[in-house]
PDB file with SEQRES, HELIX, SHEET and CRYST1 records, atoms N, CA, C and O in Angstrom:
SEQRES   1 A   70  UNK UNK UNK UNK UNK UNK UNK UNK UNK UNK UNK UNK UNK          
SEQRES   2 A   70  UNK UNK UNK UNK UNK UNK UNK UNK UNK UNK UNK UNK UNK          
SEQRES   3 A   70  UNK UNK UNK UNK UNK UNK UNK UNK UNK UNK UNK UNK UNK          
SEQRES   4 A   70  UNK UNK UNK UNK UNK UNK UNK UNK UNK UNK UNK UNK UNK          
SEQRES   5 A   70  UNK UNK UNK UNK UNK UNK UNK UNK UNK UNK UNK UNK UNK          
SEQRES   6 A   70  UNK UNK UNK UNK UNK                                          
HELIX    1 AA1 UNK A    6  UNK A   14  1                                   9    
HELIX    2 AA2 UNK A   31  UNK A   33  5                                   3    
HELIX    3 AA3 UNK A   40  UNK A   50  1                                  11    
HELIX    4 AA4 UNK A   51  UNK A   53  5                                   3    
HELIX    5 AA5 UNK A   55  UNK A   58  5                                   4    
HELIX    6 AA6 UNK A   65  UNK A   67  5                                   3    
CRYST1    1.000    1.000    1.000  90.00  90.00  90.00 P 1           1          
ATOM      1  N   UNK A   1     -13.729 -25.118 -15.346  1.00  0.00           N  
ATOM      2  CA  UNK A   1     -14.154 -26.120 -16.300  1.00  0.00           C  
ATOM      3  C   UNK A   1     -15.469 -26.716 -15.812  1.00  0.00           C  
ATOM      4  O   UNK A   1     -15.656 -26.937 -14.616  1.00  0.00           O  
ATOM      5  N   UNK A   2     -16.378 -26.973 -16.751  1.00  0.00           N  
ATOM      6  CA  UNK A   2     -17.675 -27.560 -16.426  1.00  0.00           C  
ATOM      7  C   UNK A   2     -17.845 -28.873 -17.173  1.00  0.00           C  
ATOM      8  O   UNK A   2     -17.347 -29.040 -18.286  1.00  0.00           O  
ATOM      9  N   UNK A   3     -18.540 -29.779 -16.558  1.00  0.00           N  
ATOM     10  CA  UNK A   3     -18.832 -31.045 -17.216  1.00  0.00           C  
ATOM     11  C   UNK A   3     -19.995 -30.843 -18.191  1.00  0.00           C  
ATOM     12  O   UNK A   3     -20.982 -30.181 -17.870  1.00  0.00           O  
ATOM     13  N   UNK A   4     -19.862 -31.417 -19.365  1.00  0.00           N  
ATOM     14  CA  UNK A   4     -20.890 -31.311 -20.398  1.00  0.00           C  
ATOM     15  C   UNK A   4     -22.110 -32.131 -19.978  1.00  0.00           C  
ATOM     16  O   UNK A   4     -21.977 -33.209 -19.399  1.00  0.00           O  
ATOM     17  N   UNK A   5     -23.284 -31.612 -20.272  1.00  0.00           N  
ATOM     18  CA  UNK A   5     -24.521 -32.324 -19.958  1.00  0.00           C  
ATOM     19  C   UNK A   5     -24.683 -33.570 -20.816  1.00  0.00           C  
ATOM     20  O   UNK A   5     -24.028 -33.712 -21.849  1.00  0.00           O  
ATOM     21  N   UNK A   6     -25.541 -34.453 -20.393  1.00  0.00           N  
ATOM     22  CA  UNK A   6     -25.747 -35.729 -21.080  1.00  0.00           C  
ATOM     23  C   UNK A   6     -26.187 -35.597 -22.521  1.00  0.00           C  
ATOM     24  O   UNK A   6     -25.652 -36.272 -23.400  1.00  0.00           O  
ATOM     25  N   UNK A   7     -27.164 -34.729 -22.773  1.00  0.00           N  
ATOM     26  CA  UNK A   7     -27.653 -34.555 -24.153  1.00  0.00           C  
ATOM     27  C   UNK A   7     -26.564 -33.972 -25.045  1.00  0.00           C  
ATOM     28  O   UNK A   7     -26.414 -34.391 -26.192  1.00  0.00           O  
ATOM     29  N   UNK A   8     -25.803 -33.007 -24.528  1.00  0.00           N  
ATOM     30  CA  UNK A   8     -24.719 -32.412 -25.312  1.00  0.00           C  
ATOM     31  C   UNK A   8     -23.620 -33.429 -25.582  1.00  0.00           C  
ATOM     32  O   UNK A   8     -23.093 -33.498 -26.692  1.00  0.00           O  
ATOM     33  N   UNK A   9     -23.272 -34.218 -24.574  1.00  0.00           N  
ATOM     34  CA  UNK A   9     -22.239 -35.239 -24.745  1.00  0.00           C  
ATOM     35  C   UNK A   9     -22.675 -36.286 -25.766  1.00  0.00           C  
ATOM     36  O   UNK A   9     -21.870 -36.725 -26.588  1.00  0.00           O  
ATOM     37  N   UNK A  10     -23.944 -36.686 -25.718  1.00  0.00           N  
ATOM     38  CA  UNK A  10     -24.463 -37.661 -26.678  1.00  0.00           C  
ATOM     39  C   UNK A  10     -24.397 -37.113 -28.095  1.00  0.00           C  
ATOM     40  O   UNK A  10     -23.950 -37.801 -29.014  1.00  0.00           O  
ATOM     41  N   UNK A  11     -24.842 -35.879 -28.269  1.00  0.00           N  
ATOM     42  CA  UNK A  11     -24.817 -35.252 -29.593  1.00  0.00           C  
ATOM     43  C   UNK A  11     -23.397 -35.178 -30.132  1.00  0.00           C  
ATOM     44  O   UNK A  11     -23.163 -35.488 -31.300  1.00  0.00           O  
ATOM     45  N   UNK A  12     -22.451 -34.773 -29.301  1.00  0.00           N  
ATOM     46  CA  UNK A  12     -21.065 -34.681 -29.723  1.00  0.00           C  
ATOM     47  C   UNK A  12     -20.496 -36.060 -30.059  1.00  0.00           C  
ATOM     48  O   UNK A  12     -19.785 -36.207 -31.053  1.00  0.00           O  
ATOM     49  N   UNK A  13     -20.797 -37.058 -29.252  1.00  0.00           N  
ATOM     50  CA  UNK A  13     -20.268 -38.403 -29.473  1.00  0.00           C  
ATOM     51  C   UNK A  13     -20.823 -39.040 -30.746  1.00  0.00           C  
ATOM     52  O   UNK A  13     -20.132 -39.827 -31.394  1.00  0.00           O  
ATOM     53  N   UNK A  14     -22.054 -38.712 -31.109  1.00  0.00           N  
ATOM     54  CA  UNK A  14     -22.689 -39.317 -32.281  1.00  0.00           C  
ATOM     55  C   UNK A  14     -22.323 -38.625 -33.588  1.00  0.00           C  
ATOM     56  O   UNK A  14     -22.604 -39.156 -34.662  1.00  0.00           O  
ATOM     57  N   UNK A  15     -21.702 -37.451 -33.517  1.00  0.00           N  
ATOM     58  CA  UNK A  15     -21.371 -36.726 -34.741  1.00  0.00           C  
ATOM     59  C   UNK A  15     -20.169 -37.365 -35.435  1.00  0.00           C  
ATOM     60  O   UNK A  15     -19.156 -37.668 -34.804  1.00  0.00           O  
ATOM     61  N   UNK A  16     -20.302 -37.560 -36.729  1.00  0.00           N  
ATOM     62  CA  UNK A  16     -19.227 -38.110 -37.553  1.00  0.00           C  
ATOM     63  C   UNK A  16     -19.144 -37.254 -38.816  1.00  0.00           C  
ATOM     64  O   UNK A  16     -20.015 -36.414 -39.042  1.00  0.00           O  
ATOM     65  N   UNK A  17     -18.116 -37.447 -39.641  1.00  0.00           N  
ATOM     66  CA  UNK A  17     -18.044 -36.681 -40.890  1.00  0.00           C  
ATOM     67  C   UNK A  17     -19.239 -36.920 -41.826  1.00  0.00           C  
ATOM     68  O   UNK A  17     -19.520 -36.097 -42.698  1.00  0.00           O  
ATOM     69  N   UNK A  18     -19.934 -38.037 -41.644  1.00  0.00           N  
ATOM     70  CA  UNK A  18     -21.074 -38.342 -42.513  1.00  0.00           C  
ATOM     71  C   UNK A  18     -22.420 -38.053 -41.856  1.00  0.00           C  
ATOM     72  O   UNK A  18     -23.443 -38.031 -42.539  1.00  0.00           O  
ATOM     73  N   UNK A  19     -22.436 -37.834 -40.554  1.00  0.00           N  
ATOM     74  CA  UNK A  19     -23.690 -37.567 -39.833  1.00  0.00           C  
ATOM     75  C   UNK A  19     -23.484 -36.386 -38.891  1.00  0.00           C  
ATOM     76  O   UNK A  19     -22.922 -36.530 -37.805  1.00  0.00           O  
ATOM     77  N   UNK A  20     -23.942 -35.228 -39.322  1.00  0.00           N  
ATOM     78  CA  UNK A  20     -23.792 -34.032 -38.512  1.00  0.00           C  
ATOM     79  C   UNK A  20     -24.919 -33.976 -37.486  1.00  0.00           C  
ATOM     80  O   UNK A  20     -26.085 -34.172 -37.826  1.00  0.00           O  
ATOM     81  N   UNK A  21     -24.572 -33.713 -36.251  1.00  0.00           N  
ATOM     82  CA  UNK A  21     -25.578 -33.668 -35.200  1.00  0.00           C  
ATOM     83  C   UNK A  21     -25.936 -32.236 -34.793  1.00  0.00           C  
ATOM     84  O   UNK A  21     -26.791 -32.039 -33.929  1.00  0.00           O  
ATOM     85  N   UNK A  22     -25.300 -31.243 -35.396  1.00  0.00           N  
ATOM     86  CA  UNK A  22     -25.672 -29.873 -35.068  1.00  0.00           C  
ATOM     87  C   UNK A  22     -26.944 -29.497 -35.823  1.00  0.00           C  
ATOM     88  O   UNK A  22     -27.366 -30.204 -36.738  1.00  0.00           O  
ATOM     89  N   UNK A  23     -27.541 -28.394 -35.437  1.00  0.00           N  
ATOM     90  CA  UNK A  23     -28.797 -27.978 -36.046  1.00  0.00           C  
ATOM     91  C   UNK A  23     -28.596 -26.706 -36.856  1.00  0.00           C  
ATOM     92  O   UNK A  23     -27.615 -25.984 -36.672  1.00  0.00           O  
ATOM     93  N   UNK A  24     -29.517 -26.449 -37.733  1.00  0.00           N  
ATOM     94  CA  UNK A  24     -29.471 -25.293 -38.616  1.00  0.00           C  
ATOM     95  C   UNK A  24     -30.530 -24.300 -38.155  1.00  0.00           C  
ATOM     96  O   UNK A  24     -31.659 -24.687 -37.852  1.00  0.00           O  
ATOM     97  N   UNK A  25     -30.173 -23.043 -38.102  1.00  0.00           N  
ATOM     98  CA  UNK A  25     -31.113 -22.012 -37.662  1.00  0.00           C  
ATOM     99  C   UNK A  25     -31.361 -21.013 -38.789  1.00  0.00           C  
ATOM    100  O   UNK A  25     -30.469 -20.714 -39.583  1.00  0.00           O  
ATOM    101  N   UNK A  26     -32.569 -20.513 -38.838  1.00  0.00           N  
ATOM    102  CA  UNK A  26     -32.952 -19.488 -39.808  1.00  0.00           C  
ATOM    103  C   UNK A  26     -33.561 -18.327 -39.036  1.00  0.00           C  
ATOM    104  O   UNK A  26     -34.372 -18.533 -38.132  1.00  0.00           O  
ATOM    105  N   UNK A  27     -33.177 -17.126 -39.388  1.00  0.00           N  
ATOM    106  CA  UNK A  27     -33.751 -15.938 -38.764  1.00  0.00           C  
ATOM    107  C   UNK A  27     -34.407 -15.089 -39.846  1.00  0.00           C  
ATOM    108  O   UNK A  27     -33.849 -14.896 -40.926  1.00  0.00           O  
ATOM    109  N   UNK A  28     -35.583 -14.592 -39.544  1.00  0.00           N  
ATOM    110  CA  UNK A  28     -36.268 -13.681 -40.459  1.00  0.00           C  
ATOM    111  C   UNK A  28     -36.182 -12.299 -39.820  1.00  0.00           C  
ATOM    112  O   UNK A  28     -36.719 -12.066 -38.737  1.00  0.00           O  
ATOM    113  N   UNK A  29     -35.505 -11.395 -40.502  1.00  0.00           N  
ATOM    114  CA  UNK A  29     -35.269 -10.059 -39.973  1.00  0.00           C  
ATOM    115  C   UNK A  29     -36.137  -9.042 -40.696  1.00  0.00           C  
ATOM    116  O   UNK A  29     -36.345  -9.131 -41.906  1.00  0.00           O  
ATOM    117  N   UNK A  30     -36.634  -8.086 -39.946  1.00  0.00           N  
ATOM    118  CA  UNK A  30     -37.432  -7.001 -40.522  1.00  0.00           C  
ATOM    119  C   UNK A  30     -36.623  -5.715 -40.407  1.00  0.00           C  
ATOM    120  O   UNK A  30     -36.659  -5.067 -39.361  1.00  0.00           O  
ATOM    121  N   UNK A  31     -35.892  -5.325 -41.457  1.00  0.00           N  
ATOM    122  CA  UNK A  31     -35.046  -4.134 -41.378  1.00  0.00           C  
ATOM    123  C   UNK A  31     -35.837  -2.829 -41.300  1.00  0.00           C  
ATOM    124  O   UNK A  31     -35.266  -1.783 -40.992  1.00  0.00           O  
ATOM    125  N   UNK A  32     -37.127  -2.873 -41.570  1.00  0.00           N  
ATOM    126  CA  UNK A  32     -37.921  -1.643 -41.526  1.00  0.00           C  
ATOM    127  C   UNK A  32     -38.066  -1.103 -40.109  1.00  0.00           C  
ATOM    128  O   UNK A  32     -38.411   0.065 -39.930  1.00  0.00           O  
ATOM    129  N   UNK A  33     -37.813  -1.922 -39.110  1.00  0.00           N  
ATOM    130  CA  UNK A  33     -37.934  -1.471 -37.723  1.00  0.00           C  
ATOM    131  C   UNK A  33     -36.693  -0.735 -37.238  1.00  0.00           C  
ATOM    132  O   UNK A  33     -36.712  -0.136 -36.163  1.00  0.00           O  
ATOM    133  N   UNK A  34     -35.621  -0.773 -38.011  1.00  0.00           N  
ATOM    134  CA  UNK A  34     -34.378  -0.093 -37.630  1.00  0.00           C  
ATOM    135  C   UNK A  34     -34.232   1.169 -38.469  1.00  0.00           C  
ATOM    136  O   UNK A  34     -34.085   1.081 -39.688  1.00  0.00           O  
ATOM    137  N   UNK A  35     -34.269   2.329 -37.849  1.00  0.00           N  
ATOM    138  CA  UNK A  35     -34.198   3.568 -38.631  1.00  0.00           C  
ATOM    139  C   UNK A  35     -32.883   3.738 -39.398  1.00  0.00           C  
ATOM    140  O   UNK A  35     -32.845   4.438 -40.410  1.00  0.00           O  
ATOM    141  N   UNK A  36     -31.807   3.103 -38.924  1.00  0.00           N  
ATOM    142  CA  UNK A  36     -30.514   3.208 -39.604  1.00  0.00           C  
ATOM    143  C   UNK A  36     -30.311   2.120 -40.644  1.00  0.00           C  
ATOM    144  O   UNK A  36     -29.275   2.099 -41.309  1.00  0.00           O  
ATOM    145  N   UNK A  37     -31.256   1.228 -40.800  1.00  0.00           N  
ATOM    146  CA  UNK A  37     -31.103   0.119 -41.740  1.00  0.00           C  
ATOM    147  C   UNK A  37     -30.332  -1.028 -41.108  1.00  0.00           C  
ATOM    148  O   UNK A  37     -29.809  -0.905 -40.000  1.00  0.00           O  
ATOM    149  N   UNK A  38     -30.269  -2.136 -41.817  1.00  0.00           N  
ATOM    150  CA  UNK A  38     -29.619  -3.329 -41.305  1.00  0.00           C  
ATOM    151  C   UNK A  38     -28.414  -3.657 -42.160  1.00  0.00           C  
ATOM    152  O   UNK A  38     -28.429  -3.464 -43.375  1.00  0.00           O  
ATOM    153  N   UNK A  39     -27.354  -4.164 -41.506  1.00  0.00           N  
ATOM    154  CA  UNK A  39     -26.192  -4.677 -42.232  1.00  0.00           C  
ATOM    155  C   UNK A  39     -25.550  -5.757 -41.376  1.00  0.00           C  
ATOM    156  O   UNK A  39     -25.706  -5.774 -40.155  1.00  0.00           O  
ATOM    157  N   UNK A  40     -24.832  -6.650 -42.026  1.00  0.00           N  
ATOM    158  CA  UNK A  40     -24.152  -7.710 -41.275  1.00  0.00           C  
ATOM    159  C   UNK A  40     -23.135  -7.117 -40.312  1.00  0.00           C  
ATOM    160  O   UNK A  40     -23.007  -7.584 -39.180  1.00  0.00           O  
ATOM    161  N   UNK A  41     -22.418  -6.103 -40.746  1.00  0.00           N  
ATOM    162  CA  UNK A  41     -21.404  -5.481 -39.888  1.00  0.00           C  
ATOM    163  C   UNK A  41     -22.039  -4.921 -38.619  1.00  0.00           C  
ATOM    164  O   UNK A  41     -21.487  -5.060 -37.528  1.00  0.00           O  
ATOM    165  N   UNK A  42     -23.189  -4.293 -38.767  1.00  0.00           N  
ATOM    166  CA  UNK A  42     -23.904  -3.735 -37.617  1.00  0.00           C  
ATOM    167  C   UNK A  42     -24.362  -4.864 -36.678  1.00  0.00           C  
ATOM    168  O   UNK A  42     -24.239  -4.753 -35.458  1.00  0.00           O  
ATOM    169  N   UNK A  43     -24.886  -5.938 -37.257  1.00  0.00           N  
ATOM    170  CA  UNK A  43     -25.303  -7.097 -36.464  1.00  0.00           C  
ATOM    171  C   UNK A  43     -24.107  -7.687 -35.716  1.00  0.00           C  
ATOM    172  O   UNK A  43     -24.197  -7.984 -34.524  1.00  0.00           O  
ATOM    173  N   UNK A  44     -22.995  -7.853 -36.418  1.00  0.00           N  
ATOM    174  CA  UNK A  44     -21.799  -8.444 -35.822  1.00  0.00           C  
ATOM    175  C   UNK A  44     -21.293  -7.594 -34.663  1.00  0.00           C  
ATOM    176  O   UNK A  44     -20.939  -8.131 -33.613  1.00  0.00           O  
ATOM    177  N   UNK A  45     -21.257  -6.301 -34.836  1.00  0.00           N  
ATOM    178  CA  UNK A  45     -20.810  -5.404 -33.773  1.00  0.00           C  
ATOM    179  C   UNK A  45     -21.745  -5.494 -32.565  1.00  0.00           C  
ATOM    180  O   UNK A  45     -21.286  -5.536 -31.424  1.00  0.00           O  
ATOM    181  N   UNK A  46     -23.039  -5.524 -32.815  1.00  0.00           N  
ATOM    182  CA  UNK A  46     -24.018  -5.629 -31.735  1.00  0.00           C  
ATOM    183  C   UNK A  46     -23.847  -6.947 -30.983  1.00  0.00           C  
ATOM    184  O   UNK A  46     -23.923  -6.982 -29.755  1.00  0.00           O  
ATOM    185  N   UNK A  47     -23.616  -8.031 -31.727  1.00  0.00           N  
ATOM    186  CA  UNK A  47     -23.402  -9.329 -31.105  1.00  0.00           C  
ATOM    187  C   UNK A  47     -22.150  -9.321 -30.232  1.00  0.00           C  
ATOM    188  O   UNK A  47     -22.173  -9.824 -29.109  1.00  0.00           O  
ATOM    189  N   UNK A  48     -21.058  -8.751 -30.745  1.00  0.00           N  
ATOM    190  CA  UNK A  48     -19.819  -8.670 -29.968  1.00  0.00           C  
ATOM    191  C   UNK A  48     -20.014  -7.885 -28.675  1.00  0.00           C  
ATOM    192  O   UNK A  48     -19.438  -8.229 -27.643  1.00  0.00           O  
ATOM    193  N   UNK A  49     -20.817  -6.843 -28.731  1.00  0.00           N  
ATOM    194  CA  UNK A  49     -21.054  -6.025 -27.543  1.00  0.00           C  
ATOM    195  C   UNK A  49     -21.890  -6.752 -26.492  1.00  0.00           C  
ATOM    196  O   UNK A  49     -21.814  -6.413 -25.311  1.00  0.00           O  
ATOM    197  N   UNK A  50     -22.687  -7.744 -26.898  1.00  0.00           N  
ATOM    198  CA  UNK A  50     -23.613  -8.405 -25.977  1.00  0.00           C  
ATOM    199  C   UNK A  50     -23.273  -9.846 -25.644  1.00  0.00           C  
ATOM    200  O   UNK A  50     -23.898 -10.421 -24.752  1.00  0.00           O  
ATOM    201  N   UNK A  51     -22.314 -10.451 -26.320  1.00  0.00           N  
ATOM    202  CA  UNK A  51     -22.034 -11.877 -26.121  1.00  0.00           C  
ATOM    203  C   UNK A  51     -21.618 -12.186 -24.681  1.00  0.00           C  
ATOM    204  O   UNK A  51     -21.835 -13.298 -24.202  1.00  0.00           O  
ATOM    205  N   UNK A  52     -21.033 -11.229 -24.000  1.00  0.00           N  
ATOM    206  CA  UNK A  52     -20.636 -11.461 -22.608  1.00  0.00           C  
ATOM    207  C   UNK A  52     -21.841 -11.701 -21.701  1.00  0.00           C  
ATOM    208  O   UNK A  52     -21.685 -12.242 -20.607  1.00  0.00           O  
ATOM    209  N   UNK A  53     -23.037 -11.309 -22.134  1.00  0.00           N  
ATOM    210  CA  UNK A  53     -24.242 -11.502 -21.346  1.00  0.00           C  
ATOM    211  C   UNK A  53     -24.730 -12.949 -21.360  1.00  0.00           C  
ATOM    212  O   UNK A  53     -25.547 -13.337 -20.525  1.00  0.00           O  
ATOM    213  N   UNK A  54     -24.232 -13.750 -22.308  1.00  0.00           N  
ATOM    214  CA  UNK A  54     -24.628 -15.152 -22.422  1.00  0.00           C  
ATOM    215  C   UNK A  54     -23.355 -16.009 -22.409  1.00  0.00           C  
ATOM    216  O   UNK A  54     -22.830 -16.348 -23.469  1.00  0.00           O  
ATOM    217  N   UNK A  55     -22.861 -16.357 -21.226  1.00  0.00           N  
ATOM    218  CA  UNK A  55     -21.591 -17.087 -21.132  1.00  0.00           C  
ATOM    219  C   UNK A  55     -21.568 -18.393 -21.938  1.00  0.00           C  
ATOM    220  O   UNK A  55     -20.512 -18.808 -22.414  1.00  0.00           O  
ATOM    221  N   UNK A  56     -22.725 -19.036 -22.090  1.00  0.00           N  
ATOM    222  CA  UNK A  56     -22.791 -20.301 -22.829  1.00  0.00           C  
ATOM    223  C   UNK A  56     -22.231 -20.171 -24.245  1.00  0.00           C  
ATOM    224  O   UNK A  56     -21.669 -21.130 -24.772  1.00  0.00           O  
ATOM    225  N   UNK A  57     -22.374 -19.011 -24.862  1.00  0.00           N  
ATOM    226  CA  UNK A  57     -21.870 -18.799 -26.222  1.00  0.00           C  
ATOM    227  C   UNK A  57     -20.350 -18.751 -26.286  1.00  0.00           C  
ATOM    228  O   UNK A  57     -19.778 -18.858 -27.371  1.00  0.00           O  
ATOM    229  N   UNK A  58     -19.691 -18.594 -25.150  1.00  0.00           N  
ATOM    230  CA  UNK A  58     -18.230 -18.497 -25.141  1.00  0.00           C  
ATOM    231  C   UNK A  58     -17.550 -19.773 -24.663  1.00  0.00           C  
ATOM    232  O   UNK A  58     -16.321 -19.839 -24.625  1.00  0.00           O  
ATOM    233  N   UNK A  59     -18.332 -20.791 -24.296  1.00  0.00           N  
ATOM    234  CA  UNK A  59     -17.745 -22.044 -23.829  1.00  0.00           C  
ATOM    235  C   UNK A  59     -17.052 -22.752 -24.986  1.00  0.00           C  
ATOM    236  O   UNK A  59     -17.455 -22.624 -26.142  1.00  0.00           O  
ATOM    237  N   UNK A  60     -16.012 -23.495 -24.656  1.00  0.00           N  
ATOM    238  CA  UNK A  60     -15.277 -24.270 -25.652  1.00  0.00           C  
ATOM    239  C   UNK A  60     -15.156 -25.708 -25.177  1.00  0.00           C  
ATOM    240  O   UNK A  60     -15.027 -25.980 -23.984  1.00  0.00           O  
ATOM    241  N   UNK A  61     -15.202 -26.614 -26.129  1.00  0.00           N  
ATOM    242  CA  UNK A  61     -15.054 -28.040 -25.828  1.00  0.00           C  
ATOM    243  C   UNK A  61     -13.591 -28.352 -25.581  1.00  0.00           C  
ATOM    244  O   UNK A  61     -12.722 -27.942 -26.351  1.00  0.00           O  
ATOM    245  N   UNK A  62     -13.318 -29.077 -24.508  1.00  0.00           N  
ATOM    246  CA  UNK A  62     -11.961 -29.516 -24.203  1.00  0.00           C  
ATOM    247  C   UNK A  62     -11.981 -31.022 -23.978  1.00  0.00           C  
ATOM    248  O   UNK A  62     -12.799 -31.537 -23.216  1.00  0.00           O  
ATOM    249  N   UNK A  63     -11.083 -31.713 -24.643  1.00  0.00           N  
ATOM    250  CA  UNK A  63     -11.004 -33.166 -24.454  1.00  0.00           C  
ATOM    251  C   UNK A  63     -10.519 -33.487 -23.043  1.00  0.00           C  
ATOM    252  O   UNK A  63      -9.839 -32.686 -22.401  1.00  0.00           O  
ATOM    253  N   UNK A  64     -10.881 -34.662 -22.586  1.00  0.00           N  
ATOM    254  CA  UNK A  64     -10.445 -35.094 -21.258  1.00  0.00           C  
ATOM    255  C   UNK A  64      -8.969 -35.518 -21.339  1.00  0.00           C  
ATOM    256  O   UNK A  64      -8.493 -35.916 -22.403  1.00  0.00           O  
ATOM    257  N   UNK A  65      -8.262 -35.432 -20.229  1.00  0.00           N  
ATOM    258  CA  UNK A  65      -6.870 -35.897 -20.233  1.00  0.00           C  
ATOM    259  C   UNK A  65      -6.802 -37.372 -20.623  1.00  0.00           C  
ATOM    260  O   UNK A  65      -7.612 -38.179 -20.167  1.00  0.00           O  
ATOM    261  N   UNK A  66      -5.853 -37.709 -21.450  1.00  0.00           N  
ATOM    262  CA  UNK A  66      -5.633 -39.082 -21.939  1.00  0.00           C  
ATOM    263  C   UNK A  66      -6.826 -39.635 -22.730  1.00  0.00           C  
ATOM    264  O   UNK A  66      -6.923 -40.844 -22.937  1.00  0.00           O  
ATOM    265  N   UNK A  67      -7.731 -38.756 -23.171  1.00  0.00           N  
ATOM    266  CA  UNK A  67      -8.914 -39.183 -23.932  1.00  0.00           C  
ATOM    267  C   UNK A  67      -9.673 -40.309 -23.240  1.00  0.00           C  
ATOM    268  O   UNK A  67     -10.114 -41.252 -23.898  1.00  0.00           O  
ATOM    269  N   UNK A  68      -9.829 -40.222 -21.935  1.00  0.00           N  
ATOM    270  CA  UNK A  68     -10.444 -41.287 -21.152  1.00  0.00           C  
ATOM    271  C   UNK A  68     -11.891 -41.542 -21.520  1.00  0.00           C  
ATOM    272  O   UNK A  68     -12.348 -42.681 -21.431  1.00  0.00           O  
ATOM    273  N   UNK A  69     -12.625 -40.526 -21.928  1.00  0.00           N  
ATOM    274  CA  UNK A  69     -14.051 -40.705 -22.173  1.00  0.00           C  
ATOM    275  C   UNK A  69     -14.439 -40.559 -23.639  1.00  0.00           C  
ATOM    276  O   UNK A  69     -15.610 -40.323 -23.938  1.00  0.00           O  
ATOM    277  N   UNK A  70     -13.511 -40.690 -24.539  1.00  0.00           N  
ATOM    278  CA  UNK A  70     -13.825 -40.574 -25.966  1.00  0.00           C  
ATOM    279  C   UNK A  70     -14.121 -41.927 -26.562  1.00  0.00           C  
ATOM    280  O   UNK A  70     -14.407 -42.026 -27.756  1.00  0.00           O  
TER     281      UNK A  70                                                      
END                                                                             
């Protein structure tokens, strides 16, 4: 288990049902560079094969015992 960083903890603490603190991302893809073409299924499979290379993407938030810091 790892302790959440200050900026991440602040963002999580400030999020409410009326004020979302997460961000939105947009990707512009050029399918002409892939000889087999592009598809979501292909992207998803590629992501699954590589996600282990970035452990941060697999972390999960866990509340503290007895909700001491909420």
